[in-house]
C-alpha positions in Angstrom: 39.6 -171.8 -15.3 38.0 -173.5 -18.3 35.8 -176.5 -17.5 35.9 -175.7 -13.7 32.4 -177.0 -13.2 32.3 -176.2 -9.5 33.3 -172.5 -9.8 30.4 -170.3 -8.6 32.1 -167.0 -8.0 35.5 -165.4 -8.8 37.3 -162.2 -7.7 39.4 -160.9 -10.5 42.6 -158.9 -9.6 42.3 -155.1 -10.0 45.5 -155.2 -12.2 43.9 -157.3 -14.8 43.5 -155.6 -18.2 42.0 -158.4 -20.3 40.0 -161.6 -19.9 41.4 -164.1 -22.4 39.8 -166.4 -24.9 38.0 -169.3 -23.2 39.0 -168.0 -19.7 35.9 -169.3 -18.0 34.7 -171.6 -20.8 32.1 -174.1 -19.6 32.3 -173.0 -15.9 28.7 -174.2 -15.7 28.2 -173.2 -12.0 29.4 -169.6 -12.4 26.5 -167.4 -11.3 27.8 -163.8 -11.4 30.9 -161.8 -12.0 32.0 -158.3 -11.2 34.6 -157.2 -13.8 37.1 -154.7 -12.5 37.4 -151.2 -14.0 40.8 -152.0 -15.4 39.5 -154.6 -17.9 39.5 -153.2 -21.4 38.7 -156.3 -23.5 36.9 -159.6 -23.0 38.0 -162.1 -25.7 36.0 -164.6 -27.7 34.1 -167.3 -25.8 35.4 -166.1 -22.4 32.1 -167.0 -20.6 30.7 -169.4 -23.2 29.0 -172.4 -21.5 28.5 -170.6 -18.3 24.8 -171.6 -18.3 24.0 -170.4 -14.8 25.4 -166.9 -15.3 22.7 -164.4 -14.3 24.5 -161.1 -13.7 27.6 -159.5 -15.1 28.9 -156.2 -13.7 30.9 -154.7 -16.4 32.8 -151.4 -16.8 31.9 -148.9 -19.5 33.9 -149.1 -22.8 34.9 -152.7 -22.5 35.4 -154.3 -25.9 33.6 -157.6 -26.3 34.9 -160.4 -28.5 32.6 -162.8 -30.4 30.3 -165.2 -28.5 31.6 -164.0 -25.1 28.4 -165.2 -23.4 26.5 -168.5 -23.7 24.0 -168.9 -26.6 21.1 -169.6 -24.2 21.9 -166.5 -22.0 19.3 -164.0 -21.0 20.7 -162.1 -18.1 21.3 -158.6 -16.8 24.6 -156.9 -17.5 24.9 -154.0 -15.1 27.2 -151.2 -16.2 29.4 -149.6 -13.6 27.6 -146.3 -14.2 24.5 -148.0 -12.9 22.9 -148.6 -16.3 21.2 -151.9 -16.7 22.1 -153.6 -19.9 20.5 -156.7 -21.3 22.3 -159.3 -23.4 20.2 -160.7 -26.2 21.7 -164.0 -27.1 20.1 -164.2 -30.5 22.0 -161.3 -31.9 24.8 -160.9 -29.4 24.0 -157.2 -29.0 24.1 -155.3 -25.8 21.3 -152.9 -25.6 20.6 -150.1 -23.1 17.5 -151.2 -21.2 17.0 -148.9 -18.3 19.0 -146.2 -16.6 18.8 -145.9 -12.8 18.1 -142.5 -11.3 
């Protein structure tokens, strides 16, 4: 799907175990993604260049590669256990921000 500028949403198959390197690279219109529980790893630059990405729903214990999200990203990453995580693009850390009751 790299460079698919018109891609706004995607439904990933439940059988998927990994999102490969550059999988959605420069999909500039992608706004949100719900990553299935079966995903164990998201490779380098998978969502790099997805400048309209605002929300990622991600399972717990997913291993993230380098520069998975865009440099200018500041968006909510919502864990499947209903924790809200924030991606700080400056350090590429995912930090627990708030836990829902």
